[in-house]
Backbone of each chain as ProteinMPNN parsed JSONL, in Angstrom:
{"seq_chain_A": "GAGVSQSPSNKVTEKGKDVELRCDPISGHTALYWYRQSLGQGLEFLIYFQGNSAPDKSGLPSDRFSAERTGGSVSTLTIQRTQQEDSAVYLCASSLVWSRELETQYFGPGTRLLVL", "coords_chain_A": {"N_chain_A": [[239.904, 225.49, 261.006], [237.564, 223.549, 258.497], [236.937, 224.011, 255.283], [234.806, 224.687, 253.035], [233.547, 221.477, 251.669], [232.768, 219.528, 249.137], [231.249, 217.417, 247.434], [230.628, 213.776, 244.597], [234.096, 214.255, 243.695], [234.284, 214.349, 241.393], [232.258, 213.716, 238.544], [230.857, 211.074, 236.101], [228.61, 210.714, 234.095], [225.796, 208.967, 232.513], [223.464, 210.317, 229.454], [220.075, 211.15, 229.752], [220.741, 210.346, 232.632], [220.04, 210.782, 236.153], [221.87, 212.975, 238.386], [223.151, 213.981, 241.798], [224.412, 216.522, 243.196], [226.426, 217.377, 245.61], [227.464, 219.495, 248.733], [228.757, 220.664, 251.319], [228.571, 223.3, 253.877], [230.882, 225.682, 254.989], [231.179, 225.702, 258.48], [228.563, 227.119, 260.393], [228.477, 229.147, 259.118], [225.535, 230.987, 257.768], [224.271, 231.235, 255.381], [224.241, 230.053, 251.25], [225.431, 229.647, 248.498], [225.384, 228.184, 244.751], [227.413, 227.874, 241.958], [227.814, 227.733, 238.225], [230.892, 226.694, 236.204], [230.93, 226.642, 233.26], [233.001, 226.172, 229.764], [231.703, 227.448, 227.524], [230.234, 229.329, 228.739], [231.454, 231.129, 230.9], [231.847, 231.263, 234.346], [228.807, 231.235, 236.048], [225.367, 232.198, 238.031], [223.521, 230.15, 240.102], [221.53, 229.473, 242.211], [220.908, 230.964, 245.41], [220.653, 230.045, 248.896], [219.412, 230.982, 252.259], [219.77, 230.037, 255.044], [217.127, 227.619, 255.607], [215.831, 228.483, 253.301], [215.701, 229.211, 249.834], [216.02, 231.915, 248.753], [216.489, 233.468, 246.349], [216.064, 232.065, 242.96], [216.859, 232.595, 240.517], [219.34, 231.965, 238.701], [219.288, 229.202, 238.046], [219.115, 226.902, 235.234], [217.087, 225.21, 234.086], [214.247, 223.458, 234.632], [215.198, 221.812, 234.71], [216.529, 221.493, 236.568], [217.318, 221.142, 240.614], [217.785, 222.242, 244.251], [218.456, 221.853, 246.795], [218.743, 222.725, 250.662], [218.876, 221.43, 253.701], [218.751, 221.378, 257.442], [219.798, 223.969, 257.405], [222.327, 223.344, 257.128], [223.817, 221.539, 254.8], [223.568, 221.211, 251.534], [222.017, 219.519, 248.589], [222.282, 219.641, 244.832], [220.176, 219.04, 242.428], [220.503, 217.327, 239.088], [218.674, 216.594, 236.964], [217.436, 214.421, 234.938], [220.089, 214.344, 232.733], [221.805, 216.3, 230.095], [224.07, 216.8, 227.94], [224.868, 219.647, 227.063], [225.113, 220.238, 230.315], [227.171, 219.904, 231.119], [229.916, 220.936, 233.279], [231.633, 222.669, 236.141], [230.763, 222.651, 238.784], [230.199, 224.706, 241.336], [230.069, 225.629, 245.086], [229.108, 227.662, 247.129], [229.965, 230.011, 250.504], [228.489, 231.456, 252.924], [229.195, 234.071, 256.089], [226.514, 235.851, 256.812], [226.982, 238.817, 257.238], [226.629, 240.969, 257.339], [225.372, 242.761, 254.183], [227.445, 244.743, 252.625], [229.71, 243.535, 253.332], [229.705, 241.323, 253.384], [231.609, 237.763, 252.193], [232.341, 235.265, 250.024], [232.763, 232.066, 250.063], [234.303, 229.506, 248.516], [234.355, 226.375, 247.751], [235.922, 223.098, 246.437], [234.652, 222.133, 244.17], [232.501, 220.084, 241.891], [233.363, 218.007, 238.813], [231.402, 217.626, 236.596], [230.825, 215.746, 234.318], [228.998, 214.445, 231.358], [227.738, 212.567, 229.538]], "CA_chain_A": [[238.385, 224.871, 260.641], [237.859, 223.211, 257.303], [236.886, 224.516, 254.014], [233.503, 224.206, 251.169], [233.488, 220.703, 250.421], [231.651, 219.516, 247.898], [231.108, 215.799, 246.735], [231.975, 213.978, 244.748], [235.091, 215.325, 242.802], [234.295, 214.189, 239.552], [231.05, 212.566, 238.282], [230.376, 211.337, 234.54], [227.355, 209.96, 233.851], [225.199, 209.005, 231.021], [222.797, 211.59, 229.255], [219.294, 211.263, 230.789], [220.517, 210.249, 233.703], [220.086, 211.696, 237.379], [222.949, 213.345, 239.272], [223.328, 214.531, 242.991], [225.857, 216.95, 243.772], [226.65, 217.439, 247.345], [227.641, 220.367, 249.092], [228.862, 220.611, 252.934], [229.489, 224.518, 254.148], [232.077, 226.498, 256.362], [230.377, 225.627, 260.027], [228.096, 228.386, 260.728], [227.502, 230.375, 257.312], [223.967, 230.938, 257.311], [224.237, 231.624, 253.519], [224.945, 229.374, 250.421], [225.494, 229.979, 246.455], [225.74, 226.968, 244.084], [227.408, 228.34, 240.652], [228.439, 226.376, 237.347], [231.533, 227.12, 235.338], [231.868, 225.669, 232.397], [233.669, 226.857, 228.382], [231.283, 228.087, 227.034], [229.294, 230.351, 229.311], [232.412, 231.39, 231.865], [230.988, 231.212, 235.264], [227.345, 231.566, 236.492], [224.95, 231.883, 239.798], [222.46, 229.544, 240.065], [220.842, 229.264, 243.066], [220.786, 231.16, 246.902], [220.134, 229.948, 250.014], [219.891, 231.862, 253.2], [219.077, 229.253, 255.909], [216.886, 226.559, 254.527], [215.038, 229.16, 251.752], [216.528, 229.928, 248.497], [214.763, 233.453, 248.141], [217.333, 233.926, 244.747], [216.619, 230.695, 242.766], [217.052, 233.28, 239.461], [219.914, 231.164, 237.668], [218.545, 227.922, 237.61], [218.72, 227.114, 233.704], [215.719, 224.946, 233.255], [213.033, 223.276, 236.108], [215.323, 220.26, 235.581], [217.773, 221.612, 238.256], [216.79, 221.716, 241.821], [218.33, 221.943, 245.054], [217.84, 222.086, 248.676], [218.922, 222.822, 252.346], [218.216, 220.687, 255.341], [219.147, 222.122, 258.668], [221.018, 225.208, 257.712], [223.707, 222.986, 256.481], [224.111, 220.543, 253.918], [223.219, 221.763, 250.307], [222.215, 219.224, 247.489], [221.981, 220.159, 243.923], [219.801, 217.407, 241.314], [220.087, 217.79, 238.23], [217.417, 215.658, 236.294], [217.373, 213.81, 232.852], [220.736, 215.255, 232.981], [221.631, 216.928, 228.641], [225.402, 216.88, 227.322], [225.828, 220.622, 228.192], [225.114, 220.678, 231.615], [228.376, 218.815, 231.424], [230.374, 221.811, 233.478], [232.731, 222.13, 237.442], [229.334, 222.94, 239.786], [231.164, 224.838, 242.687], [229.689, 225.86, 246.108], [230.268, 228.349, 248.654], [229.171, 229.927, 251.751], [229.703, 232.789, 253.706], [228.385, 234.108, 257.358], [226.206, 237.306, 256.696], [227.021, 239.774, 258.594], [226.12, 242.155, 256.343], [225.978, 242.65, 253.001], [228.508, 244.923, 252.233], [231.425, 243.455, 254.164], [229.879, 239.401, 253.274], [232.522, 237.264, 251.584], [231.895, 234.165, 249.825], [234.527, 230.938, 250.448], [234.423, 228.278, 247.983], [234.975, 224.7, 247.762], [236.843, 222.417, 245.008], [233.739, 221.859, 243.281], [232.103, 219.022, 241.341], [233.537, 218.524, 237.431], [230.884, 216.732, 235.908], [230.561, 215.276, 232.608], [227.912, 213.679, 230.96], [228.468, 211.467, 227.625]], "C_chain_A": [[238.951, 224.779, 258.914], [237.175, 224.357, 256.507], [235.268, 224.298, 254.119], [234.532, 223.578, 251.004], [232.714, 219.979, 250.056], [231.768, 217.239, 247.333], [230.021, 215.39, 245.62], [232.964, 214.596, 243.632], [235.108, 215.303, 241.671], [233.394, 213.258, 239.279], [231.282, 212.321, 236.945], [229.248, 210.105, 234.122], [226.25, 210.075, 232.046], [224.132, 210.258, 230.943], [221.207, 210.577, 229.368], [219.416, 210.873, 231.946], [220.102, 210.867, 234.759], [221.116, 212.206, 238.538], [222.427, 213.926, 240.335], [224.105, 215.119, 243.355], [225.467, 217.501, 244.742], [228.095, 218.427, 247.483], [227.901, 220.617, 251.034], [229.752, 222.042, 252.984], [230.221, 224.979, 254.904], [230.764, 226.252, 257.535], [229.726, 226.554, 259.98], [227.231, 229.505, 259.767], [226.351, 229.573, 257.278], [223.517, 230.204, 255.275], [225.419, 230.651, 252.505], [225.07, 229.147, 249.208], [226.096, 228.398, 245.606], [225.878, 228.077, 243.031], [228.134, 227.435, 239.857], [229.242, 227.92, 236.612], [231.869, 226.238, 234.139], [232.076, 226.744, 230.884], [232.626, 227.583, 228.305], [230.232, 229.614, 227.98], [230.254, 230.968, 231.136], [231.284, 230.642, 233.244], [230.002, 232.046, 235.894], [226.419, 231.157, 237.958], [223.909, 231.062, 239.612], [221.477, 229.645, 240.777], [221.635, 230.422, 244.236], [220.331, 230.816, 248.153], [220.761, 231.091, 250.825], [218.965, 230.953, 254.537], [219.11, 227.905, 255.205], [216.316, 227.004, 253.349], [215.976, 229.395, 250.704], [215.493, 230.705, 248.054], [215.357, 233.21, 247.152], [217.31, 232.181, 244.33], [216.892, 230.606, 241.306], [217.785, 232.298, 237.958], [219.547, 230.175, 237.874], [218.138, 228.106, 235.557], [217.718, 226.988, 233.602], [214.97, 223.918, 234.707], [213.546, 221.629, 235.742], [215.947, 219.877, 236.984], [217.101, 222.364, 239.745], [217.74, 221.343, 242.669], [217.323, 222.546, 246.573], [219.036, 221.902, 249.634], [218.501, 222.524, 253.076], [219.349, 221.503, 256.504], [220.327, 222.895, 258.565], [222.114, 224.33, 257.173], [224.038, 222.297, 255.491], [223.429, 221.056, 252.806], [223.606, 220.163, 249.138], [221.347, 219.9, 246.721], [221.783, 218.919, 243.432], [220.182, 217.826, 240.316], [219.389, 216.05, 237.438], [217.517, 215.217, 234.538], [218.578, 214.574, 232.421], [221.684, 215.37, 230.846], [223.761, 217.275, 228.853], [225.444, 218.309, 227.619], [225.404, 221.025, 228.911], [226.399, 219.987, 231.775], [229.44, 220.922, 232.099], [231.059, 221.754, 235.33], [231.044, 223.073, 237.873], [230.221, 223.758, 240.584], [229.265, 225.491, 243.803], [230.196, 226.376, 247.075], [229.263, 228.544, 249.09], [229.579, 231.411, 252.144], [229.169, 233.032, 255.118], [228.511, 235.601, 256.971], [226.923, 238.095, 257.618], [225.957, 241.05, 258.755], [226.211, 242.296, 254.523], [226.591, 243.513, 252.323], [229.2, 244.593, 252.72], [230.784, 241.359, 253.676], [230.656, 239.205, 251.881], [232.231, 235.952, 251.596], [233.477, 232.99, 249.74], [234.44, 230.141, 249.363], [234.859, 226.839, 247.668], [235.223, 224.568, 246.532], [235.547, 222.368, 243.513], [233.854, 220.791, 242.43], [232.408, 218.923, 239.761], [231.983, 217.32, 237.083], [230.369, 216.47, 234.334], [229.517, 213.992, 231.998], [227.885, 213.392, 229.103], [227.253, 211.794, 227.204]], "O_chain_A": [[239.868, 225.309, 258.287], [236.903, 225.45, 257.002], [234.657, 223.841, 255.084], [235.657, 223.913, 250.633], [231.77, 219.733, 250.807], [232.498, 216.298, 247.023], [228.967, 216.0, 245.439], [232.542, 215.375, 242.777], [235.76, 216.022, 240.913], [233.547, 212.091, 239.642], [231.904, 213.212, 236.366], [229.321, 208.89, 233.942], [226.123, 210.82, 231.075], [223.893, 211.021, 231.879], [221.248, 209.381, 229.079], [218.386, 210.904, 232.62], [219.573, 211.906, 234.364], [221.013, 211.672, 239.643], [221.324, 214.453, 240.188], [224.894, 214.476, 244.047], [224.381, 218.065, 244.877], [229.175, 218.373, 246.894], [226.935, 220.7, 251.793], [230.889, 222.224, 252.549], [230.106, 224.345, 255.952], [229.601, 226.615, 257.357], [230.34, 227.344, 259.263], [226.203, 230.178, 259.692], [226.08, 228.401, 257.016], [222.944, 229.382, 254.56], [226.628, 230.472, 252.648], [224.625, 228.042, 248.899], [227.082, 227.741, 245.939], [225.06, 228.991, 242.92], [228.882, 226.566, 240.306], [228.924, 229.099, 236.454], [232.76, 225.396, 234.027], [231.507, 227.833, 230.799], [232.571, 228.509, 229.114], [229.754, 230.643, 227.504], [229.684, 231.125, 232.215], [230.347, 229.85, 233.148], [230.163, 233.22, 236.229], [226.626, 230.216, 238.724], [223.234, 231.438, 238.653], [220.406, 229.903, 240.228], [222.804, 230.745, 244.022], [219.377, 231.511, 248.501], [221.747, 231.803, 250.632], [217.803, 231.184, 254.871], [219.989, 227.264, 254.63], [216.208, 226.242, 252.389], [217.1, 229.825, 250.965], [214.511, 230.474, 247.349], [214.665, 232.355, 246.598], [217.977, 231.284, 244.848], [217.098, 229.563, 240.685], [217.304, 232.016, 236.861], [218.553, 230.867, 238.095], [217.424, 228.857, 234.893], [216.986, 227.895, 233.206], [215.574, 223.937, 235.78], [212.969, 220.595, 236.077], [215.99, 218.988, 237.835], [216.634, 223.482, 239.961], [218.53, 220.444, 242.38], [216.34, 223.142, 247.013], [220.014, 221.171, 249.477], [217.543, 223.177, 253.49], [220.444, 222.028, 256.299], [221.401, 222.789, 259.158], [222.977, 225.033, 256.647], [225.156, 222.737, 255.222], [222.35, 221.496, 253.202], [224.726, 219.729, 248.867], [220.315, 220.49, 247.04], [222.502, 217.936, 243.61], [220.33, 219.045, 240.403], [219.709, 214.863, 237.513], [217.633, 215.738, 233.429], [218.31, 215.538, 231.704], [222.121, 214.289, 230.45], [224.395, 217.839, 229.745], [226.153, 218.48, 228.61], [225.056, 222.198, 228.779], [226.536, 219.437, 232.868], [229.495, 221.884, 231.332], [230.922, 220.636, 235.826], [230.482, 223.945, 237.21], [231.364, 223.327, 240.43], [228.09, 225.656, 243.477], [231.166, 226.059, 247.764], [228.153, 228.075, 248.839], [230.5, 232.172, 251.849], [228.55, 232.037, 255.494], [229.481, 236.343, 256.82], [227.349, 237.758, 258.723], [225.175, 241.644, 259.497], [227.149, 241.886, 253.84], [226.452, 243.288, 251.12], [229.965, 245.547, 252.853], [231.541, 240.39, 253.732], [230.585, 239.9, 250.867], [231.926, 235.34, 252.62], [234.668, 233.147, 249.473], [235.605, 230.505, 249.52], [236.003, 226.566, 247.304], [234.985, 225.374, 245.633], [235.686, 222.535, 242.301], [234.972, 220.398, 242.097], [231.743, 219.755, 239.144], [231.926, 216.195, 237.58], [229.64, 217.076, 233.549], [229.492, 212.81, 232.34], [227.994, 213.947, 228.01], [226.885, 211.475, 226.073]]}, "seq_chain_B": "AQSVTQLDSHVSVSEGTPVLLRCNYSSSYSPSLFWYVQHPNKGLQLLLKYTSAATLVKGINGFEAEFKKSETSFHLTKPSAHMSDAAEYFCVVRDNTGRRALTFGSGTRLQVQP", "coords_chain_B": {"N_chain_B": [[221.463, 246.783, 237.292], [224.619, 244.636, 236.677], [227.786, 244.37, 235.389], [230.706, 243.227, 234.364], [233.736, 243.528, 233.215], [236.143, 242.068, 231.765], [239.612, 243.421, 230.931], [241.677, 241.416, 229.408], [242.479, 238.348, 228.148], [244.325, 236.905, 228.32], [247.06, 237.265, 229.531], [250.744, 237.515, 229.563], [253.936, 237.27, 231.495], [256.925, 238.092, 232.422], [259.547, 236.178, 235.166], [259.452, 238.239, 238.498], [258.507, 240.856, 237.222], [256.445, 243.087, 236.714], [253.225, 242.834, 237.208], [249.781, 243.407, 235.999], [246.455, 243.731, 236.278], [243.534, 244.448, 234.151], [240.758, 245.245, 234.824], [236.667, 246.697, 234.425], [234.101, 248.169, 235.692], [229.961, 247.745, 236.103], [227.906, 248.882, 237.264], [224.725, 250.019, 239.788], [224.959, 250.971, 241.841], [226.46, 251.9, 244.576], [229.395, 249.454, 244.571], [230.372, 245.708, 246.352], [233.582, 244.539, 245.144], [236.204, 242.23, 244.427], [238.518, 240.417, 243.495], [239.339, 237.263, 242.626], [241.099, 234.048, 242.597], [241.934, 231.987, 240.967], [243.612, 228.393, 240.461], [245.135, 225.329, 238.363], [242.494, 223.115, 238.312], [241.864, 223.88, 241.029], [239.826, 225.269, 243.299], [237.89, 228.626, 243.872], [239.807, 230.988, 245.003], [240.24, 233.669, 247.328], [241.815, 236.973, 246.841], [241.702, 239.369, 247.496], [239.616, 242.246, 248.345], [237.26, 245.03, 248.102], [235.314, 246.775, 249.69], [234.087, 250.154, 250.323], [235.814, 250.827, 251.955], [239.329, 251.496, 251.944], [240.328, 253.022, 248.94], [242.708, 251.98, 248.242], [243.284, 248.095, 248.224], [244.374, 245.927, 249.969], [245.742, 242.706, 249.303], [246.426, 239.15, 249.319], [249.568, 237.22, 249.263], [251.259, 239.485, 248.159], [249.396, 241.023, 245.94], [248.029, 243.788, 244.857], [244.902, 246.159, 244.868], [243.245, 249.103, 243.118], [240.524, 250.853, 244.097], [238.749, 252.957, 241.344], [235.824, 255.034, 240.941], [235.89, 256.991, 238.937], [236.902, 256.36, 237.077], [235.676, 253.755, 237.107], [236.871, 251.163, 237.382], [238.663, 248.585, 238.944], [241.715, 247.549, 238.994], [244.054, 245.032, 238.815], [247.012, 244.083, 240.584], [250.933, 243.75, 240.851], [253.524, 243.552, 242.259], [256.195, 241.606, 241.511], [256.488, 239.498, 239.52], [255.54, 235.823, 240.644], [257.099, 232.488, 240.012], [254.418, 230.562, 241.182], [252.54, 232.181, 240.549], [251.529, 231.945, 238.319], [248.075, 231.245, 236.606], [244.319, 231.678, 236.995], [242.195, 234.406, 236.553], [239.765, 236.214, 238.83], [237.733, 238.952, 238.038], [235.231, 239.985, 240.302], [231.886, 240.917, 240.604], [229.694, 243.23, 243.297], [226.909, 244.412, 243.642], [225.643, 246.03, 245.902], [223.02, 246.833, 246.92], [221.237, 245.033, 245.437], [220.84, 241.903, 244.108], [221.575, 238.957, 245.67], [223.928, 237.41, 244.393], [227.027, 236.949, 242.868], [228.667, 238.14, 240.405], [230.341, 237.374, 237.729], [233.689, 238.454, 235.893], [234.931, 237.184, 232.984], [237.542, 236.239, 233.28], [240.665, 236.07, 233.336], [243.639, 235.034, 232.247], [246.821, 234.526, 233.467], [250.264, 233.428, 232.058], [253.614, 232.782, 233.55], [256.252, 233.648, 232.594], [259.488, 232.521, 232.707]], "CA_chain_B": [[222.135, 245.414, 236.3], [226.28, 244.874, 237.659], [228.395, 243.67, 234.808], [232.226, 243.002, 234.645], [234.593, 242.97, 232.351], [238.005, 241.633, 232.644], [240.231, 243.292, 229.298], [242.517, 240.871, 228.656], [242.021, 237.204, 228.326], [245.62, 235.902, 228.668], [248.989, 237.851, 230.064], [252.192, 237.053, 229.908], [254.505, 238.395, 232.125], [258.36, 237.113, 232.871], [259.089, 236.014, 235.835], [260.231, 239.031, 238.693], [257.803, 241.868, 236.518], [255.651, 243.72, 237.696], [251.753, 242.305, 237.185], [249.045, 244.066, 235.865], [244.975, 242.396, 235.328], [242.458, 244.454, 234.259], [239.259, 244.853, 235.332], [236.202, 247.131, 234.673], [232.56, 247.422, 236.102], [229.51, 248.488, 236.094], [226.995, 248.724, 239.091], [223.946, 250.442, 239.325], [224.776, 251.226, 243.401], [228.254, 251.135, 245.132], [229.823, 248.068, 244.692], [231.616, 245.582, 246.537], [234.72, 243.964, 244.089], [236.558, 241.405, 244.269], [239.752, 239.356, 242.908], [239.763, 235.677, 243.112], [242.205, 233.354, 241.475], [241.937, 229.496, 240.248], [244.922, 227.415, 240.048], [244.511, 224.722, 237.44], [242.651, 222.398, 239.102], [241.767, 223.95, 242.215], [238.63, 226.448, 244.236], [238.982, 230.161, 243.888], [239.814, 231.083, 246.346], [239.847, 235.02, 247.524], [242.856, 237.671, 246.939], [241.061, 240.493, 248.236], [238.254, 242.618, 247.941], [237.314, 246.292, 248.169], [233.424, 246.915, 250.095], [233.542, 250.725, 250.072], [236.79, 251.5, 252.445], [240.369, 252.582, 251.42], [240.121, 252.262, 247.574], [244.077, 251.113, 247.663], [243.563, 247.26, 248.711], [246.132, 244.824, 249.243], [245.806, 240.962, 249.291], [247.251, 238.05, 249.659], [250.37, 237.072, 247.884], [251.25, 240.625, 247.68], [248.608, 241.6, 245.504], [246.363, 244.856, 245.603], [243.528, 246.672, 243.106], [242.964, 250.272, 243.328], [238.801, 250.757, 242.955], [238.456, 253.977, 240.444], [234.629, 255.891, 240.852], [235.515, 258.444, 238.539], [237.086, 255.308, 235.872], [235.248, 252.207, 237.098], [237.8, 249.959, 237.024], [239.532, 247.938, 239.81], [243.102, 246.593, 238.142], [245.088, 244.482, 239.69], [248.468, 244.844, 240.426], [251.044, 242.693, 241.615], [255.376, 244.259, 241.574], [256.864, 241.428, 240.986], [255.527, 237.824, 239.142], [256.306, 235.098, 240.919], [256.061, 231.29, 238.848], [254.006, 230.344, 241.153], [251.463, 233.55, 240.33], [249.844, 231.266, 237.007], [246.744, 230.808, 237.175], [243.115, 232.029, 235.991], [242.364, 235.665, 238.02], [238.786, 236.258, 238.29], [236.996, 240.423, 238.6], [234.075, 239.707, 240.439], [231.134, 242.881, 241.302], [228.114, 242.635, 243.967], [225.955, 245.148, 244.014], [224.721, 246.019, 247.615], [221.17, 246.599, 246.907], [220.2, 244.346, 244.681], [220.785, 240.75, 244.927], [223.237, 238.825, 246.59], [224.729, 236.568, 244.283], [228.309, 237.346, 242.435], [228.672, 238.249, 238.685], [232.223, 236.529, 237.686], [234.521, 238.08, 234.497], [235.765, 235.773, 232.04], [238.581, 235.55, 233.526], [242.341, 236.611, 233.152], [244.852, 233.961, 232.112], [247.815, 234.741, 234.037], [251.141, 233.04, 232.184], [254.708, 233.637, 234.304], [257.955, 233.313, 232.177], [261.545, 231.844, 233.319]], "C_chain_B": [[223.399, 246.171, 236.805], [226.298, 243.767, 236.183], [229.689, 243.79, 234.967], [233.094, 242.705, 232.938], [236.226, 243.446, 232.195], [238.688, 242.308, 230.486], [240.916, 243.253, 228.37], [242.647, 239.089, 228.97], [243.19, 236.669, 228.53], [246.517, 237.437, 229.051], [249.74, 237.492, 230.668], [253.375, 237.631, 229.878], [256.144, 237.205, 232.647], [258.562, 237.399, 234.376], [259.835, 237.495, 236.898], [260.105, 240.197, 237.701], [256.525, 242.453, 237.094], [254.078, 243.579, 236.39], [250.56, 243.474, 236.968], [247.867, 243.427, 235.124], [243.994, 243.68, 235.137], [241.185, 244.554, 234.248], [238.333, 246.815, 235.223], [234.883, 246.909, 234.473], [231.708, 247.52, 236.178], [228.19, 247.752, 237.263], [226.341, 249.545, 239.468], [223.777, 251.023, 240.996], [226.503, 251.344, 243.453], [227.894, 249.807, 245.271], [230.504, 247.427, 245.656], [232.461, 244.828, 245.419], [235.682, 243.083, 245.279], [237.272, 240.31, 243.285], [239.549, 237.738, 243.618], [240.634, 235.277, 242.154], [241.826, 232.309, 241.728], [243.233, 229.233, 239.391], [244.102, 226.105, 239.884], [244.255, 223.276, 238.323], [241.876, 222.289, 240.491], [240.171, 225.021, 241.75], [239.249, 227.881, 243.436], [238.46, 230.083, 245.505], [240.267, 233.392, 246.161], [241.206, 235.72, 247.858], [242.054, 238.328, 247.664], [239.794, 241.338, 247.905], [238.693, 243.69, 248.932], [235.832, 246.573, 248.714], [233.437, 248.818, 250.857], [234.724, 251.736, 251.153], [237.593, 252.545, 252.171], [240.163, 251.886, 250.439], [241.372, 251.789, 247.196], [243.968, 249.471, 248.273], [244.129, 245.915, 249.036], [245.678, 243.488, 250.121], [247.1, 240.449, 250.064], [248.686, 237.923, 248.624], [251.005, 238.081, 247.132], [250.897, 241.456, 246.299], [248.026, 243.103, 245.57], [246.389, 245.236, 243.972], [243.715, 247.78, 244.334], [241.609, 250.151, 242.553], [239.264, 252.089, 242.557], [237.464, 254.695, 240.251], [234.785, 256.007, 239.831], [235.797, 256.666, 237.468], [236.157, 253.715, 235.848], [235.941, 251.241, 236.956], [238.401, 249.492, 238.766], [241.113, 247.218, 239.561], [244.04, 246.15, 239.514], [246.456, 243.878, 239.609], [249.697, 243.533, 241.203], [253.595, 243.775, 241.791], [256.257, 243.485, 240.822], [256.567, 239.935, 241.132], [256.02, 236.97, 239.978], [255.613, 233.868, 240.212], [254.409, 230.568, 239.746], [252.316, 231.168, 241.464], [250.27, 232.767, 239.361], [248.975, 230.625, 237.609], [245.279, 231.804, 236.585], [242.687, 233.117, 237.738], [241.033, 236.01, 236.937], [238.173, 237.665, 238.85], [235.945, 239.69, 239.215], [233.276, 241.197, 241.314], [229.677, 242.003, 242.126], [227.525, 243.94, 243.894], [225.016, 245.13, 245.011], [223.536, 245.818, 247.781], [220.48, 246.072, 245.974], [220.627, 242.696, 245.024], [221.823, 239.946, 244.917], [224.347, 238.033, 245.528], [225.844, 237.655, 243.445], [228.423, 237.545, 240.537], [230.276, 238.664, 238.623], [232.937, 238.008, 236.417], [234.462, 237.119, 233.938], [237.121, 235.392, 232.343], [240.298, 235.795, 232.499], [243.503, 235.821, 233.241], [247.063, 234.279, 232.588], [249.369, 233.831, 233.272], [252.62, 233.76, 233.43], [255.789, 233.143, 233.47], [259.183, 232.51, 232.431], [262.058, 232.585, 233.375]], "O_chain_B": [[223.558, 247.339, 237.16], [225.509, 242.88, 235.859], [229.976, 244.589, 235.858], [232.96, 241.931, 231.99], [236.993, 244.395, 232.357], [238.38, 241.879, 229.374], [241.114, 243.901, 227.343], [242.925, 238.716, 230.109], [243.034, 235.599, 229.12], [246.256, 238.547, 228.587], [249.776, 237.171, 231.855], [253.915, 238.246, 228.959], [256.247, 236.041, 233.034], [258.077, 238.382, 234.937], [260.782, 238.018, 236.311], [261.141, 240.672, 237.237], [255.811, 241.974, 237.974], [253.947, 244.02, 235.248], [250.478, 244.39, 237.787], [247.88, 242.858, 234.033], [243.566, 244.019, 236.24], [240.524, 243.803, 233.532], [238.861, 247.845, 235.641], [234.349, 246.106, 233.707], [231.95, 247.364, 237.375], [227.844, 246.672, 237.741], [227.109, 250.461, 239.762], [222.693, 251.446, 241.397], [227.4, 251.009, 242.68], [226.923, 249.187, 245.706], [231.377, 248.136, 246.157], [231.668, 244.417, 244.572], [235.806, 243.235, 246.495], [236.696, 239.549, 242.508], [239.617, 237.319, 244.773], [240.93, 235.886, 241.126], [241.402, 231.835, 242.782], [243.683, 229.598, 238.305], [243.123, 225.696, 240.508], [245.104, 222.544, 238.831], [241.411, 221.279, 241.019], [239.659, 225.355, 240.682], [240.274, 228.17, 242.818], [237.686, 229.675, 246.37], [240.467, 234.082, 245.161], [241.825, 235.356, 248.858], [241.634, 237.728, 248.654], [238.997, 240.878, 247.086], [239.532, 243.74, 249.831], [235.052, 246.556, 247.762], [232.822, 248.908, 251.919], [234.656, 252.963, 251.227], [237.339, 253.747, 252.089], [239.901, 250.683, 250.449], [241.49, 251.237, 246.102], [244.854, 249.431, 249.127], [244.248, 244.981, 248.243], [245.368, 243.399, 251.309], [248.03, 240.818, 250.781], [248.8, 238.42, 247.504], [251.321, 237.972, 245.948], [251.639, 242.231, 245.696], [247.522, 243.41, 246.651], [246.975, 245.048, 242.905], [244.028, 247.726, 245.523], [241.331, 249.766, 241.417], [240.154, 252.56, 243.265], [237.695, 255.394, 239.264], [234.033, 255.302, 239.158], [234.822, 255.948, 237.248], [236.028, 252.885, 234.948], [235.497, 250.321, 236.269], [238.444, 250.36, 239.638], [241.377, 246.209, 240.214], [244.46, 246.63, 240.567], [246.888, 243.261, 238.635], [249.321, 242.618, 241.936], [254.412, 244.415, 241.13], [256.947, 243.908, 239.894], [256.43, 239.266, 242.156], [257.191, 237.249, 240.239], [254.434, 233.784, 239.868], [253.458, 230.16, 239.08], [251.38, 230.884, 242.212], [249.039, 232.772, 239.38], [248.909, 229.855, 238.567], [245.469, 232.625, 235.688], [242.746, 232.948, 238.956], [240.874, 236.097, 235.72], [238.044, 237.704, 240.074], [235.675, 238.634, 238.642], [233.692, 242.036, 242.113], [229.02, 240.987, 241.897], [228.336, 244.648, 244.49], [223.955, 244.51, 245.087], [222.97, 244.983, 248.487], [219.355, 246.433, 245.629], [220.711, 242.343, 246.2], [222.855, 240.142, 244.274], [225.541, 238.047, 245.828], [225.644, 238.867, 243.36], [228.089, 236.688, 239.719], [231.019, 239.542, 239.062], [231.915, 238.662, 236.207], [233.914, 236.113, 234.389], [237.744, 234.465, 231.826], [240.675, 235.651, 231.336], [244.287, 235.9, 234.187], [248.112, 234.169, 231.953], [249.88, 233.337, 234.277], [252.607, 234.868, 233.966], [256.224, 232.037, 233.79], [259.288, 231.604, 231.603], [263.242, 232.493, 233.697]]}, "name": "protein", "num_of_chains": 2, "seq": "GAGVSQSPSNKVTEKGKDVELRCDPISGHTALYWYRQSLGQGLEFLIYFQGNSAPDKSGLPSDRFSAERTGGSVSTLTIQRTQQEDSAVYLCASSLVWSRELETQYFGPGTRLLVLAQSVTQLDSHVSVSEGTPVLLRCNYSSSYSPSLFWYVQHPNKGLQLLLKYTSAATLVKGINGFEAEFKKSETSFHLTKPSAHMSDAAEYFCVVRDNTGRRALTFGSGTRLQVQP"}
């Protein structure tokens, strides 16, 4: 079956603009995660969804970042008033949560965001 | 709290020689441990995972890792490197009593020389 897909694959925007990044998880996966990969900070967790709710938003770096998930499927990560330090690869992962111990997260190819 | 230390940022080996990528972890409880690989401009692919079953874990492409609780280590090995193994490798930990988010190491870039 299809893996996790993300769109766009690349996004170039101007400082101050808003951007939306999309993630389509593997069908049937109830858990969805967003991570960010940047040169200075490595791979960092942003937010976790279980179904449509987000029990862990602790990784969102500022209130300019928000995310939602609808229908227990597609998720959108929105960055408002983008800054140059937001430039990074944004990765989405999904999992079928049987148990915490057995959970495996499967990653999409990422969206490479460049803020000029 | 959980953390991961990958002891080498770069490792270079010759094709056909063994690979050793070192990882130490810190976790307040019995963790799950993973190795992911990232080829240039590609997403993260799961190589293998440890979840409290056998301490020696076999993964894809001939890689394996051994969980050593006494040493808090989870080193990744392969008997014979192939050119296609050149990539970035991430050691990852998750504390199974805490948050579900993964904590990544800083990565080890593996170069394979012909």
